N, CA, C and O atoms as a Maestro MAE file, in Angstrom:
{
 s_m_m2io_version
 :::
 2.0.0
}

f_m_ct {
 s_m_title
 :::
 protein
 m_atom[264] {
  # First column is atom index #
  i_m_mmod_type
  r_m_x_coord
  r_m_y_coord
  r_m_z_coord
  i_m_residue_number
  s_m_chain_name
  s_m_pdb_residue_name
  s_m_pdb_atom_name
  i_m_atomic_number
  :::
  1 25 8.729 17.176 -15.974 1 A "MET " " N  " 7
  2 3 8.119 16.812 -16.525 1 A "MET " " CA " 6
  3 2 8.036 14.912 -15.801 1 A "MET " " C  " 6
  4 15 7.128 14.324 -15.213 1 A "MET " " O  " 8
  5 25 8.995 14.607 -16.085 2 A "GLU " " N  " 7
  6 3 8.529 12.586 -16.196 2 A "GLU " " CA " 6
  7 2 7.404 12.253 -14.376 2 A "GLU " " C  " 6
  8 15 6.967 11.206 -13.898 2 A "GLU " " O  " 8
  9 25 7.327 13.742 -13.876 3 A "GLU " " N  " 7
  10 3 7.266 13.737 -12.664 3 A "GLU " " CA " 6
  11 2 5.566 13.839 -12.804 3 A "GLU " " C  " 6
  12 15 4.813 13.338 -11.970 3 A "GLU " " O  " 8
  13 25 5.147 14.511 -13.897 4 A "ILE " " N  " 7
  14 3 3.597 14.749 -14.084 4 A "ILE " " CA " 6
  15 2 3.034 13.328 -14.694 4 A "ILE " " C  " 6
  16 15 2.032 12.713 -14.331 4 A "ILE " " O  " 8
  17 25 4.396 12.833 -16.195 5 A "ILE " " N  " 7
  18 3 4.021 11.644 -16.380 5 A "ILE " " CA " 6
  19 2 3.940 10.808 -15.482 5 A "ILE " " C  " 6
  20 15 3.056 10.684 -14.635 5 A "ILE " " O  " 8
  21 25 4.793 10.257 -15.631 6 A "GLU " " N  " 7
  22 3 4.234 9.349 -13.504 6 A "GLU " " CA " 6
  23 2 3.376 9.221 -12.831 6 A "GLU " " C  " 6
  24 15 2.946 8.134 -12.446 6 A "GLU " " O  " 8
  25 25 2.876 10.474 -12.503 7 A "GLU " " N  " 7
  26 3 1.881 11.288 -11.283 7 A "GLU " " CA " 6
  27 2 0.962 10.659 -11.750 7 A "GLU " " C  " 6
  28 15 0.385 9.904 -10.968 7 A "GLU " " O  " 8
  29 25 0.220 10.753 -13.931 8 A "ASN " " N  " 7
  30 3 -0.453 10.139 -14.400 8 A "ASN " " CA " 6
  31 2 -0.101 9.136 -15.637 8 A "ASN " " C  " 6
  32 15 -0.104 8.918 -16.848 8 A "ASN " " O  " 8
  33 25 0.265 8.629 -14.059 9 A "ASN " " N  " 7
  34 3 0.625 6.609 -16.631 9 A "ASN " " CA " 6
  35 2 -0.850 5.781 -15.469 9 A "ASN " " C  " 6
  36 15 -1.415 4.898 -16.114 9 A "ASN " " O  " 8
  37 25 -1.251 5.895 -14.497 10 A "GLY " " N  " 7
  38 3 -2.206 5.136 -14.735 10 A "GLY " " CA " 6
  39 2 -3.510 5.926 -15.885 10 A "GLY " " C  " 6
  40 15 -4.505 5.681 -16.566 10 A "GLY " " O  " 8
  41 25 -3.032 6.478 -15.659 11 A "LEU " " N  " 7
  42 3 -4.983 7.556 -16.770 11 A "LEU " " CA " 6
  43 2 -4.499 7.498 -18.161 11 A "LEU " " C  " 6
  44 15 -5.235 7.755 -19.114 11 A "LEU " " O  " 8
  45 25 -3.280 7.164 -18.277 12 A "ILE " " N  " 7
  46 3 -2.664 6.938 -20.091 12 A "ILE " " CA " 6
  47 2 -2.882 5.248 -20.466 12 A "ILE " " C  " 6
  48 15 -3.011 4.878 -21.633 12 A "ILE " " O  " 8
  49 25 -2.900 4.382 -19.406 13 A "TYR " " N  " 7
  50 3 -3.201 2.752 -18.898 13 A "TYR " " CA " 6
  51 2 -4.389 3.187 -18.873 13 A "TYR " " C  " 6
  52 15 -5.231 2.334 -19.153 13 A "TYR " " O  " 8
  53 25 -4.751 4.154 -18.651 14 A "GLN " " N  " 7
  54 3 -6.773 3.414 -18.849 14 A "GLN " " CA " 6
  55 2 -7.458 3.698 -20.240 14 A "GLN " " C  " 6
  56 15 -8.483 3.153 -20.652 14 A "GLN " " O  " 8
  57 25 -6.463 4.957 -21.094 15 A "ILE " " N  " 7
  58 3 -7.146 5.923 -22.257 15 A "ILE " " CA " 6
  59 2 -6.794 4.267 -23.304 15 A "ILE " " C  " 6
  60 15 -7.652 3.754 -24.022 15 A "ILE " " O  " 8
  61 25 -5.283 3.679 -23.111 16 A "ILE " " N  " 7
  62 3 -4.391 2.699 -24.119 16 A "ILE " " CA " 6
  63 2 -5.280 2.478 -24.474 16 A "ILE " " C  " 6
  64 15 -5.857 3.077 -25.382 16 A "ILE " " O  " 8
  65 25 -5.940 0.908 -23.456 17 A "ASN " " N  " 7
  66 3 -5.459 0.084 -23.413 17 A "ASN " " CA " 6
  67 2 -6.512 -0.540 -24.562 17 A "ASN " " C  " 6
  68 15 -6.240 -1.178 -25.580 17 A "ASN " " O  " 8
  69 25 -8.455 0.080 -23.764 18 A "LYS " " N  " 7
  70 3 -9.183 -0.027 -25.567 18 A "LYS " " CA " 6
  71 2 -8.050 0.251 -26.192 18 A "LYS " " C  " 6
  72 15 -7.409 -0.796 -26.093 18 A "LYS " " O  " 8
  73 25 -7.448 0.969 -26.739 19 A "TYR " " N  " 7
  74 3 -6.553 0.285 -28.412 19 A "TYR " " CA " 6
  75 2 -5.387 -0.451 -28.154 19 A "TYR " " C  " 6
  76 15 -4.520 -0.329 -29.018 19 A "TYR " " O  " 8
  77 25 -5.085 -1.296 -27.057 20 A "ARG " " N  " 7
  78 3 -3.777 -1.970 -27.325 20 A "ARG " " CA " 6
  79 2 -4.092 -2.894 -28.103 20 A "ARG " " C  " 6
  80 15 -2.993 -3.319 -28.460 20 A "ARG " " O  " 8
  81 25 -5.159 -3.727 -28.803 21 A "ASN " " N  " 7
  82 3 -5.002 -4.763 -29.407 21 A "ASN " " CA " 6
  83 2 -4.993 -3.955 -30.959 21 A "ASN " " C  " 6
  84 15 -3.898 -3.898 -31.518 21 A "ASN " " O  " 8
  85 25 -6.043 -3.411 -31.571 22 A "TYR " " N  " 7
  86 3 -5.318 -3.450 -32.306 22 A "TYR " " CA " 6
  87 2 -3.796 -2.463 -33.447 22 A "TYR " " C  " 6
  88 15 -3.626 -2.442 -34.666 22 A "TYR " " O  " 8
  89 25 -2.710 -1.565 -31.887 23 A "PHE " " N  " 7
  90 3 -1.803 -0.971 -32.343 23 A "PHE " " CA " 6
  91 2 -0.895 -1.764 -30.840 23 A "PHE " " C  " 6
  92 15 -1.553 -2.101 -29.856 23 A "PHE " " O  " 8
  93 25 0.462 -1.941 -30.887 24 A "ASP " " N  " 7
  94 3 0.959 -1.787 -30.260 24 A "ASP " " CA " 6
  95 2 1.149 -0.293 -28.914 24 A "ASP " " C  " 6
  96 15 1.047 0.932 -28.978 24 A "ASP " " O  " 8
  97 25 1.514 -1.455 -27.644 25 A "ILE " " N  " 7
  98 3 1.295 -0.493 -26.482 25 A "ILE " " CA " 6
  99 2 2.265 0.697 -26.415 25 A "ILE " " C  " 6
  100 15 1.737 1.723 -25.987 25 A "ILE " " O  " 8
  101 25 3.532 0.789 -26.732 26 A "ASP " " N  " 7
  102 3 4.321 0.980 -26.290 26 A "ASP " " CA " 6
  103 2 4.475 3.015 -27.798 26 A "ASP " " C  " 6
  104 15 5.035 4.110 -27.850 26 A "ASP " " O  " 8
  105 25 3.447 2.082 -28.629 27 A "ASP " " N  " 7
  106 3 2.719 2.982 -29.159 27 A "ASP " " CA " 6
  107 2 2.476 3.529 -29.734 27 A "ASP " " C  " 6
  108 15 2.707 4.113 -30.792 27 A "ASP " " O  " 8
  109 25 1.547 3.281 -28.532 28 A "LEU " " N  " 7
  110 3 -0.277 4.170 -28.164 28 A "LEU " " CA " 6
  111 2 0.604 4.658 -26.816 28 A "LEU " " C  " 6
  112 15 0.645 5.888 -26.796 28 A "LEU " " O  " 8
  113 25 1.373 4.010 -25.603 29 A "TYR " " N  " 7
  114 3 2.170 5.528 -24.501 29 A "TYR " " CA " 6
  115 2 2.066 6.365 -25.377 29 A "TYR " " C  " 6
  116 15 1.034 7.001 -25.590 29 A "TYR " " O  " 8
  117 25 3.459 6.516 -26.204 30 A "GLN " " N  " 7
  118 3 4.269 8.089 -25.841 30 A "GLN " " CA " 6
  119 2 3.649 8.576 -27.117 30 A "GLN " " C  " 6
  120 15 4.403 9.297 -27.770 30 A "GLN " " O  " 8
  121 25 2.100 8.298 -27.796 31 A "VAL " " N  " 7
  122 3 1.248 9.190 -28.210 31 A "VAL " " CA " 6
  123 2 0.825 9.731 -27.157 31 A "VAL " " C  " 6
  124 15 1.572 10.652 -26.827 31 A "VAL " " O  " 8
  125 25 -0.316 9.538 -26.245 32 A "ALA " " N  " 7
  126 3 -0.492 9.091 -25.041 32 A "ALA " " CA " 6
  127 2 0.278 10.063 -23.933 32 A "ALA " " C  " 6
  128 15 -0.363 10.470 -22.965 32 A "ALA " " O  " 8
  129 25 1.860 10.470 -24.130 33 A "VAL " " N  " 7
  130 3 2.610 11.127 -23.475 33 A "VAL " " CA " 6
  131 2 2.290 13.059 -23.591 33 A "VAL " " C  " 6
  132 15 1.946 14.070 -22.979 33 A "VAL " " O  " 8
  133 25 2.711 12.512 -24.822 34 A "ILE " " N  " 7
  134 3 1.998 13.954 -26.267 34 A "ILE " " CA " 6
  135 2 1.280 14.510 -26.246 34 A "ILE " " C  " 6
  136 15 1.375 15.727 -26.408 34 A "ILE " " O  " 8
  137 25 -0.160 13.686 -25.964 35 A "GLY " " N  " 7
  138 3 -1.679 14.138 -25.477 35 A "GLY " " CA " 6
  139 2 -1.125 14.550 -24.572 35 A "GLY " " C  " 6
  140 15 -1.496 15.717 -24.442 35 A "GLY " " O  " 8
  141 25 -0.090 14.174 -23.466 36 A "LEU " " N  " 7
  142 3 -0.293 14.844 -21.697 36 A "LEU " " CA " 6
  143 2 1.025 15.849 -21.687 36 A "LEU " " C  " 6
  144 15 1.228 16.873 -21.035 36 A "LEU " " O  " 8
  145 25 1.834 15.164 -22.655 37 A "ILE " " N  " 7
  146 3 3.042 17.442 -22.632 37 A "ILE " " CA " 6
  147 2 1.463 18.917 -23.055 37 A "ILE " " C  " 6
  148 15 1.069 19.916 -22.452 37 A "ILE " " O  " 8
  149 25 1.051 18.209 -24.394 38 A "LYS " " N  " 7
  150 3 -0.016 19.213 -25.042 38 A "LYS " " CA " 6
  151 2 -0.512 19.660 -23.819 38 A "LYS " " C  " 6
  152 15 -0.120 20.728 -23.350 38 A "LYS " " O  " 8
  153 25 -1.506 18.810 -23.128 39 A "ALA " " N  " 7
  154 3 -2.232 19.813 -22.133 39 A "ALA " " CA " 6
  155 2 -1.478 20.228 -20.498 39 A "ALA " " C  " 6
  156 15 -1.833 21.070 -19.673 39 A "ALA " " O  " 8
  157 25 -0.737 19.601 -20.483 40 A "LYS " " N  " 7
  158 3 0.337 20.837 -19.561 40 A "LYS " " CA " 6
  159 2 0.867 22.213 -20.116 40 A "LYS " " C  " 6
  160 15 0.900 23.395 -19.773 40 A "LYS " " O  " 8
  161 25 1.210 21.516 -21.024 41 A "ASN " " N  " 7
  162 3 1.857 23.015 -21.630 41 A "ASN " " CA " 6
  163 2 0.190 24.415 -21.700 41 A "ASN " " C  " 6
  164 15 0.082 25.631 -21.859 41 A "ASN " " O  " 8
  165 25 -0.617 23.418 -21.505 42 A "ASN " " N  " 7
  166 3 -2.234 24.655 -21.544 42 A "ASN " " CA " 6
  167 2 -2.680 24.536 -20.408 42 A "ASN " " C  " 6
  168 15 -3.899 24.466 -20.250 42 A "ASN " " O  " 8
  169 25 -2.174 24.505 -19.783 43 A "TYR " " N  " 7
  170 3 -3.338 23.877 -17.707 43 A "TYR " " CA " 6
  171 2 -2.922 25.176 -18.171 43 A "TYR " " C  " 6
  172 15 -2.234 25.811 -18.970 43 A "TYR " " O  " 8
  173 25 -4.152 25.221 -16.721 44 A "ASN " " N  " 7
  174 3 -4.130 27.467 -16.371 44 A "ASN " " CA " 6
  175 2 -4.989 26.325 -15.334 44 A "ASN " " C  " 6
  176 15 -5.906 25.510 -15.446 44 A "ASN " " O  " 8
  177 25 -4.106 26.813 -14.328 45 A "ASN " " N  " 7
  178 3 -4.981 26.650 -12.757 45 A "ASN " " CA " 6
  179 2 -5.637 27.534 -12.665 45 A "ASN " " C  " 6
  180 15 -5.961 27.670 -11.486 45 A "ASN " " O  " 8
  181 25 -6.071 28.311 -13.320 46 A "SER " " N  " 7
  182 3 -7.783 29.258 -12.363 46 A "SER " " CA " 6
  183 2 -8.398 28.692 -13.419 46 A "SER " " C  " 6
  184 15 -8.824 29.647 -14.068 46 A "SER " " O  " 8
  185 25 -8.640 27.868 -13.873 47 A "PHE " " N  " 7
  186 3 -9.773 27.001 -14.301 47 A "PHE " " CA " 6
  187 2 -11.008 25.822 -12.718 47 A "PHE " " C  " 6
  188 15 -12.103 25.330 -12.446 47 A "PHE " " O  " 8
  189 25 -9.823 26.026 -12.341 48 A "ASN " " N  " 7
  190 3 -11.140 24.900 -11.119 48 A "ASN " " CA " 6
  191 2 -10.680 23.258 -11.134 48 A "ASN " " C  " 6
  192 15 -10.139 22.606 -10.241 48 A "ASN " " O  " 8
  193 25 -10.906 23.041 -11.856 49 A "THR " " N  " 7
  194 3 -10.838 21.899 -12.368 49 A "THR " " CA " 6
  195 2 -8.849 20.221 -12.187 49 A "THR " " C  " 6
  196 15 -7.786 20.335 -12.798 49 A "THR " " O  " 8
  197 25 -9.096 19.477 -11.543 50 A "LYS " " N  " 7
  198 3 -7.850 18.533 -11.141 50 A "LYS " " CA " 6
  199 2 -7.286 18.663 -12.687 50 A "LYS " " C  " 6
  200 15 -8.203 18.609 -13.506 50 A "LYS " " O  " 8
  201 25 -6.301 18.782 -13.114 51 A "PHE " " N  " 7
  202 3 -5.004 17.963 -14.405 51 A "PHE " " CA " 6
  203 2 -6.085 17.186 -15.140 51 A "PHE " " C  " 6
  204 15 -6.834 17.444 -16.082 51 A "PHE " " O  " 8
  205 25 -5.872 16.092 -14.315 52 A "SER " " N  " 7
  206 3 -6.618 14.828 -14.197 52 A "SER " " CA " 6
  207 2 -7.116 14.946 -15.984 52 A "SER " " C  " 6
  208 15 -6.897 14.568 -17.134 52 A "SER " " O  " 8
  209 25 -8.128 15.984 -14.876 53 A "SER " " N  " 7
  210 3 -9.508 15.233 -15.831 53 A "SER " " CA " 6
  211 2 -9.338 16.837 -17.299 53 A "SER " " C  " 6
  212 15 -10.340 17.176 -17.928 53 A "SER " " O  " 8
  213 25 -8.148 17.436 -17.501 54 A "TYR " " N  " 7
  214 3 -7.717 18.260 -18.454 54 A "TYR " " CA " 6
  215 2 -7.329 17.853 -19.302 54 A "TYR " " C  " 6
  216 15 -7.445 18.284 -20.449 54 A "TYR " " O  " 8
  217 25 -6.534 16.516 -18.784 55 A "ALA " " N  " 7
  218 3 -6.356 16.123 -20.282 55 A "ALA " " CA " 6
  219 2 -6.251 14.777 -20.608 55 A "ALA " " C  " 6
  220 15 -5.353 14.079 -21.080 55 A "ALA " " O  " 8
  221 25 -8.404 14.419 -19.912 56 A "TYR " " N  " 7
  222 3 -7.885 13.784 -20.812 56 A "TYR " " CA " 6
  223 2 -8.624 13.457 -21.871 56 A "TYR " " C  " 6
  224 15 -8.807 12.321 -22.308 56 A "TYR " " O  " 8
  225 25 -9.171 14.752 -22.398 57 A "PRO " " N  " 7
  226 3 -9.015 15.338 -24.031 57 A "PRO " " CA " 6
  227 2 -8.326 14.961 -24.332 57 A "PRO " " C  " 6
  228 15 -8.473 13.938 -25.001 57 A "PRO " " O  " 8
  229 25 -6.959 15.508 -24.069 58 A "TYR " " N  " 7
  230 3 -6.063 15.317 -24.551 58 A "TYR " " CA " 6
  231 2 -5.611 14.846 -25.008 58 A "TYR " " C  " 6
  232 15 -5.165 14.930 -26.152 58 A "TYR " " O  " 8
  233 25 -5.528 13.635 -23.675 59 A "ILE " " N  " 7
  234 3 -4.515 12.251 -24.554 59 A "ILE " " CA " 6
  235 2 -5.648 11.595 -24.873 59 A "ILE " " C  " 6
  236 15 -5.484 10.574 -24.206 59 A "ILE " " O  " 8
  237 25 -6.758 11.449 -25.462 60 A "LEU " " N  " 7
  238 3 -7.522 10.475 -26.123 60 A "LEU " " CA " 6
  239 2 -8.271 10.961 -27.511 60 A "LEU " " C  " 6
  240 15 -9.128 10.322 -28.121 60 A "LEU " " O  " 8
  241 25 -7.640 12.465 -27.909 61 A "GLY " " N  " 7
  242 3 -7.697 12.811 -28.478 61 A "GLY " " CA " 6
  243 2 -5.864 11.702 -29.164 61 A "GLY " " C  " 6
  244 15 -5.615 10.642 -29.739 61 A "GLY " " O  " 8
  245 25 -5.371 12.467 -28.784 62 A "GLU " " N  " 7
  246 3 -3.802 11.990 -29.895 62 A "GLU " " CA " 6
  247 2 -3.909 10.641 -29.969 62 A "GLU " " C  " 6
  248 15 -4.008 10.179 -31.106 62 A "GLU " " O  " 8
  249 25 -3.914 9.911 -29.080 63 A "VAL " " N  " 7
  250 3 -4.684 8.660 -29.349 63 A "VAL " " CA " 6
  251 2 -5.379 8.367 -30.354 63 A "VAL " " C  " 6
  252 15 -4.978 7.532 -31.165 63 A "VAL " " O  " 8
  253 25 -6.779 9.124 -30.514 64 A "ILE " " N  " 7
  254 3 -7.552 8.603 -31.761 64 A "ILE " " CA " 6
  255 2 -7.268 9.510 -32.908 64 A "ILE " " C  " 6
  256 15 -7.721 9.308 -34.034 64 A "ILE " " O  " 8
  257 25 -6.657 10.315 -32.653 65 A "SER " " N  " 7
  258 3 -5.204 10.778 -34.549 65 A "SER " " CA " 6
  259 2 -4.978 9.768 -35.004 65 A "SER " " C  " 6
  260 15 -4.971 9.375 -36.171 65 A "SER " " O  " 8
  261 25 -4.611 8.893 -33.276 66 A "TYR " " N  " 7
  262 3 -3.044 8.194 -34.536 66 A "TYR " " CA " 6
  263 2 -3.843 7.006 -35.138 66 A "TYR " " C  " 6
  264 15 -3.317 6.266 -35.968 66 A "TYR " " O  " 8
  :::
 }
 m_bond[263] {
  # First column is bond index #
  i_m_from
  i_m_to
  i_m_order
  :::
  1 1 2 1
  2 2 3 1
  3 3 4 2
  4 3 5 1
  5 5 6 1
  6 6 7 1
  7 7 8 2
  8 7 9 1
  9 9 10 1
  10 10 11 1
  11 11 12 2
  12 11 13 1
  13 13 14 1
  14 14 15 1
  15 15 16 2
  16 15 17 1
  17 17 18 1
  18 18 19 1
  19 19 20 2
  20 19 21 1
  21 21 22 1
  22 22 23 1
  23 23 24 2
  24 23 25 1
  25 25 26 1
  26 26 27 1
  27 27 28 2
  28 27 29 1
  29 29 30 1
  30 30 31 1
  31 31 32 2
  32 31 33 1
  33 33 34 1
  34 34 35 1
  35 35 36 2
  36 35 37 1
  37 37 38 1
  38 38 39 1
  39 39 40 2
  40 39 41 1
  41 41 42 1
  42 42 43 1
  43 43 44 2
  44 43 45 1
  45 45 46 1
  46 46 47 1
  47 47 48 2
  48 47 49 1
  49 49 50 1
  50 50 51 1
  51 51 52 2
  52 51 53 1
  53 53 54 1
  54 54 55 1
  55 55 56 2
  56 55 57 1
  57 57 58 1
  58 58 59 1
  59 59 60 2
  60 59 61 1
  61 61 62 1
  62 62 63 1
  63 63 64 2
  64 63 65 1
  65 65 66 1
  66 66 67 1
  67 67 68 2
  68 67 69 1
  69 69 70 1
  70 70 71 1
  71 71 72 2
  72 71 73 1
  73 73 74 1
  74 74 75 1
  75 75 76 2
  76 75 77 1
  77 77 78 1
  78 78 79 1
  79 79 80 2
  80 79 81 1
  81 81 82 1
  82 82 83 1
  83 83 84 2
  84 83 85 1
  85 85 86 1
  86 86 87 1
  87 87 88 2
  88 87 89 1
  89 89 90 1
  90 90 91 1
  91 91 92 2
  92 91 93 1
  93 93 94 1
  94 94 95 1
  95 95 96 2
  96 95 97 1
  97 97 98 1
  98 98 99 1
  99 99 100 2
  100 99 101 1
  101 101 102 1
  102 102 103 1
  103 103 104 2
  104 103 105 1
  105 105 106 1
  106 106 107 1
  107 107 108 2
  108 107 109 1
  109 109 110 1
  110 110 111 1
  111 111 112 2
  112 111 113 1
  113 113 114 1
  114 114 115 1
  115 115 116 2
  116 115 117 1
  117 117 118 1
  118 118 119 1
  119 119 120 2
  120 119 121 1
  121 121 122 1
  122 122 123 1
  123 123 124 2
  124 123 125 1
  125 125 126 1
  126 126 127 1
  127 127 128 2
  128 127 129 1
  129 129 130 1
  130 130 131 1
  131 131 132 2
  132 131 133 1
  133 133 134 1
  134 134 135 1
  135 135 136 2
  136 135 137 1
  137 137 138 1
  138 138 139 1
  139 139 140 2
  140 139 141 1
  141 141 142 1
  142 142 143 1
  143 143 144 2
  144 143 145 1
  145 145 146 1
  146 146 147 1
  147 147 148 2
  148 147 149 1
  149 149 150 1
  150 150 151 1
  151 151 152 2
  152 151 153 1
  153 153 154 1
  154 154 155 1
  155 155 156 2
  156 155 157 1
  157 157 158 1
  158 158 159 1
  159 159 160 2
  160 159 161 1
  161 161 162 1
  162 162 163 1
  163 163 164 2
  164 163 165 1
  165 165 166 1
  166 166 167 1
  167 167 168 2
  168 167 169 1
  169 169 170 1
  170 170 171 1
  171 171 172 2
  172 171 173 1
  173 173 174 1
  174 174 175 1
  175 175 176 2
  176 175 177 1
  177 177 178 1
  178 178 179 1
  179 179 180 2
  180 179 181 1
  181 181 182 1
  182 182 183 1
  183 183 184 2
  184 183 185 1
  185 185 186 1
  186 186 187 1
  187 187 188 2
  188 187 189 1
  189 189 190 1
  190 190 191 1
  191 191 192 2
  192 191 193 1
  193 193 194 1
  194 194 195 1
  195 195 196 2
  196 195 197 1
  197 197 198 1
  198 198 199 1
  199 199 200 2
  200 199 201 1
  201 201 202 1
  202 202 203 1
  203 203 204 2
  204 203 205 1
  205 205 206 1
  206 206 207 1
  207 207 208 2
  208 207 209 1
  209 209 210 1
  210 210 211 1
  211 211 212 2
  212 211 213 1
  213 213 214 1
  214 214 215 1
  215 215 216 2
  216 215 217 1
  217 217 218 1
  218 218 219 1
  219 219 220 2
  220 219 221 1
  221 221 222 1
  222 222 223 1
  223 223 224 2
  224 223 225 1
  225 225 226 1
  226 226 227 1
  227 227 228 2
  228 227 229 1
  229 229 230 1
  230 230 231 1
  231 231 232 2
  232 231 233 1
  233 233 234 1
  234 234 235 1
  235 235 236 2
  236 235 237 1
  237 237 238 1
  238 238 239 1
  239 239 240 2
  240 239 241 1
  241 241 242 1
  242 242 243 1
  243 243 244 2
  244 243 245 1
  245 245 246 1
  246 246 247 1
  247 247 248 2
  248 247 249 1
  249 249 250 1
  250 250 251 1
  251 251 252 2
  252 251 253 1
  253 253 254 1
  254 254 255 1
  255 255 256 2
  256 255 257 1
  257 257 258 1
  258 258 259 1
  259 259 260 2
  260 259 261 1
  261 261 262 1
  262 262 263 1
  263 263 264 2
  :::
 }
}
């Protein structure tokens, strides 16, 4: 799981930087990682999409919910 988080750090920071003026960046990062984990658990290779494209709405949804 650490490997997936490291590979998608850029995506995570791209999403959470929009909200860093309103919330603590560490809290946003933790929430975004939860979204990434949910995306990993639901991802299926047969979707014919890149994982980052699939994970984006999961991460964004968790951050917005926070």
